C-alpha positions, 0 to 999 in steps of 0.5 A: 499517473492517474486516469480520468473516467472516460465514459463513451456515450452509446458504446458502454454496453458494447465495450462490456460485451467485448470485455466479457468475450475477451475474458472467456477467450483468455483461458482458451487462448492459453491452451493454444499458446506456443512455447515462444508465446508463453515466454513473451507472456511471462516476460511481463512478470518475472516473479511469476515466471520464476515461480513457475520455472523454479522446479527441476523439470526441464521439459520445454512444455512444463511452464505452459502446463503450469501456466494452464493450472493457474487460476485466472486471478493469478494470471491477471495479477501477474499481468497487472504490474510490469513496471521497472521496479519489478527487476529489483525484487521480483526478478530473483528466485529468492522468493522460492526459498522463503516461507510464502505462498506460491502461485498455483499451489492451492485449489482456488475453489477450496479454502486453505487452512490458515496459519504459519508456513514454517515453525521456528524457535529463537534458538534456531536463528543465526545470532550474526548477520550474513556476510556482505559483498566485499566493500560493504558492511552492516549498520544499525541506523539510529534515527534519534541521531539527526545526521543518520536520519538525514542519511536515510532521508537522502537515500530514500529521496534519491532512490526510493519508489518512483512511478513507471514513467519516472515522473514522480518519486516519494519525498519522505520528510524527516517528520514523516520518517520519525512518525512511520518508523518510531511508533510505540514499541519501536526497535532501533535494531529493526532500522537496518542499513548497508554502508560502503566501507570506504566512503561510509555512505549509506547505500541500502536500508530496510525497516520494520515496526511491531504490529498486532495484526489480526487476520480473521480470528487470529491475532499475530505478534508481527512486524510491518516491513517497509522502506526497502531501498537500494542505491540505484548504482548497486541494484545489480549487486542483489542487495534486496534479498540480503536486506530482506533476510537480515530484517527477517533474522532480526525480527526472528531474534525477537520472537517475531516470525510473521510479517506484513508488507506491501508493494506495487509489484507482483511477488509470490503471492498477494493475499489481497490487491487494492487499487489506488484512487486520486481526487484532484484538489489543485487540478491545474497544478496536477495537469502541469506536472503530468499527473492528471491528463486533460480528458478528450473534448474537455477544457482546463476550466471545466476540470477546475470547476469539476474539482472545486472544493467547498470553503466550509465544512458541513458536519456539525460538531466536527473539530480537530482531535485533542488528547482528551479524545484518545480513549474514545477514538481508540474504542470507536476504531477498535469496534469499527476495524473488527468488521474487516478480515485483516486489521491492526489492533491499537491501544491508546498509546498507539492511537495517540501516536498515529492519529494525534498531532502534538502542537507543542512540537511546533518545530516538527512538520505536521504529518497527520490530521485527525478530526472527530465529530462530537455530538451534543452529549459530548460523545465522539461519534465519528473520526477521520484522518489523513497524512501527508506524503509529498512526491518530488517532480522528476525532470523539468517542471515549474513545480518541484513537488506534488503535495499529497494527502493520503486517507488514513483511518476513519470510523463512525457509529453509523457503520456499527448498527446491527444490521448495518444500514449501508445507505446510511453509512454511505451518506455519512462517509461521503459527508466525512470525506467531503469535509476532509477535502475542505481541510485538504484545500486549507492546508494546500494539498494538491491531490487526495489519494485513497485505496479501495480498502475498508468501506472506501467503495461507498464514497470514492466515485461520489467524491470524484476520486478517479481510478489510478493506474497503480495497485497495492498488493498486500503480502504476508510473510510466513503465514498462509491465509485465504484471499481477502477482498481488496475492494475491486472486482475481477475487472478492477472496478470498485466492488460496491456490493462486497467492498473490502476485507482490508482494514489495515492501511500501509504508509 
């Protein structure tokens, strides 16, 4: 699931030259593809195939012509993700009916005018949901009811996202579900399910939460859609598009017409793509479950030593966040996120929800850890946070789960100077992340995960995060925006010079 960096001594420059030659040949090769070869190419990405083949032109060469019009990034994005989960959403022609950007419709050399794709009013929205197939019915899920919360937990843990090799599946705890789906302003109606009429079993689920989303200089009153899940035995029923339409309708009824969502599969059309990076903490366990391979010519003890974590933090004044810090953290975070092309806007109540663990809720499993740096003047100069999302190990193994920490939000005054001192910022972020590794080890995490967003490119390699084989694509619903840098270059390597314009993390 993760990949170790494997430099080959003496062959690095040759490999780079070979890759450059291959890239130059790619577009020339597309011009020479036969109809059958184009079909094989597009088999790797049903969403891209549907997008190109959705027109009324039945000319067998039409798809070849459309493919040639695509820019290189569209083609490579399409080839980047071809996992088994593509069939659940990407294989449908559903997205051609939705207000989302299309592959190949814009000139890649000219910026587009940013804004809504389709303008609607609440009065135009259907007041009743679309009918379901016989034997199924709509349900609003009350997450304050422990029994219904357990139903969502069971559906997700049995049928939600797993890796392409079916070795791991996200294991959402009840505490994490409450945290992720019940922030300030949450709406019960936006937790939507499908039940089997006879058995009453929950077989489908989708959720949305409100978010004030800034895209460059415009702030959208939007929703963040997440946790679309269909029971495996019902995937052929095409419930996913129905659930997406229903959550769209429910958001529209509240006057919310834009949304942000993410996924590991390619759909029409990502506004940005980030890459996953993984930092081993308990390398031996990750090796035993098949997450981390043993690099060639290495030994387990070498890897264990490579990923050893210090026993103590190094930054003076670093401590756990307290309620008294909320206003200072909110101010620091707001100023820091202003650097990015896309980010959420948080008030104090939201910062408290997302970043502060209330110890009085001792019965609740801790989900998020946040640490602040307080200087000698009692000023909060930095903070950094991570949250817990475990993965179940599928199949026979001596371990049942992988305990993963995900880097969440951070901010530092060091990155807010004018002009920015990039070297100083790099040094500070490395120190902050290095100290969170100590806490991750203390709380028995096995791996530390991060994306190539924000300023992460300044520390991922230095802190021994290895590039993973997964990507996270960011999508905007009913909003056209120019591409936003995801922190990786055209070769899918960290773009340390330009970094990322994404300041919005997704759970």
